[in-house]
N, C-alpha and C positions, 0 to 999 in steps of 0.2 A: 343358947345355940350359937349365937354369933361369936362367943368367946371360944367355943370348941372347934369351929371351922378352921381357923388359922392353925391350931395345933394339929388337926387332922391332916391338913395340907402339908405341914412341915414333916409330919410323920411319914406320909406317903412319899414325899420328896426324898427323904433320907433312905427309905426302902428302895426307891428307884436308883439312887446313886449307888447303893450297895449292890444292886443287881447289875448295873452297868460296869462297875469296877470288877465284879466277879467275871463278867463276860470278857472284859479286857485282860484280866489276869490269866484266864484260861487260854485265850487266843494268843497272847504274847508268849506264854510259856510253851504252848504247842508249837508256835513258829520257831522259838528258840531251840526246842528239841529237834525239829526237822532240819534247820540250818546247821545246828551243831552236829547232827549225825552225818550230814553231807561233808562238813569240814573234817570230821574225824576220819571218815573213810578216805577222803582225798588227801589226808595228811597235810592240810593247809590251815593257816591261821584265818580267822574270820571275825573281823571287827563287828560285822552285822550280828553275829551270834551273841557277842557280849552285850551289844546295845539292846537286843531283844530280851536277853536274859535279865539284864538290870531293870529294864522297863517292866517286865513281868514280875520281878521281885518287888519293885516299888508298888505295883498295883495290888499285890498280895498284902503288903503291909497296910496300904490305905484301906483295902477292903476289910481287913481285920479291925482296924480302928473304927471304921463306920459301923461294923457289926457290933463293936463295943458301945458305940453311941446308941444304936438301936436297942441293945439290952438295957442301957440306962433309961431309955424312953419307955421301957416296959414291954418291948416286943419279945415274944416268946418263940422259940424254935426247939426242935428236938435236940437232946443232948448230943447225938451223933453229929448234928450240923456244927455245933461248937467245936467238937473234936476234929472234924474234917476241915474246919476253918482255921484251927491253930496248927495242925500238923504240917501244912505247907511251910510255915515259918520255921519250924524245927528242921524240916528236910533241907531247906535252903541253908540254914546255919550249919548243919552237918556236912552238906556238900561243900560249903566254903572251907570248912576245917580240912576236909580231905584234899581240896584243891591246894590249900596252903602247904600241905605236906608232899605234894606231887614232886617237886624238885628234889627234895631230900630222898624220897623213895627211889627215884630214877638214878640219882647219884650213888646211893647205897647199892642198888642192884648191879651197877657197873664198877663198883669198887673205887669210886672217886670220893675224895674227902670233901671237896668244896668246889665252888665256881672257879677258883684259881687253878685247880687240877684240870678242869675242863679246858681252860685256856692254854694249857700245855699240850693238849692233844692236837693231832693234825686237823686241818680245817674240815675235812669231810666227817671226821668223828665228832667234832664239836657240833656240827650241824645235826648229826644223828641224835646227840644228847638233847639239843634244844627241841627238835621235833618230838622226841619221846616225851619230854616234859609238857610241851604244848598239847600233845594228844591226850596225855593223862588228865590234864586240867580240863580240856574240852569234854573228854569222855565222862568224867565225874559230874560236871555241871550239866551235861546233856541228859544224863540219867536222872539227875535231881529234878530237872525241868519236867521230864516225863512223869515222875512220881507226883510232882506238884499238880500236873494236869489231871492225873487220876484222882487225886484227893479233892481237887476243886470240883471236878465233875460229880464226884460222890456227894460232896457237900450240897451241891445244887439239887440233888435228888431227895435229900432228907430234911427239907426245911421245916415242914409242918407235919 
């Protein structure tokens, strides 16, 4: 009995950390979505959005890692919980891929070959291009944060 108690406490502590990380991941991604939506509508850059988003992404990764530790410790959850726990990682990766292509998409839509072609435009048009790229990047990642929130909320409802 004395040997089992420390294991039980460690197991419960890991479950508590997983729960707290899940709450933090959900909250940070929800805040990132809200701040990102406001920045997108206002057509303004938002360092706070990127900080919240990156913090939320980090919490999702940590939560998935701790979930893996729980699995190795023998903790069982429904298969859907695992699915909804892994999908936010995939959504974040897909969002990042779309974000990386934002500049080339905007340049292609405007018939511009590259950044040097943008530099040859009048100042006002250069600003338009930069704002369009920024909005596309923020828009993609804002929507990704919203999907992550939905997936994390669903994961929380199908634990056992």
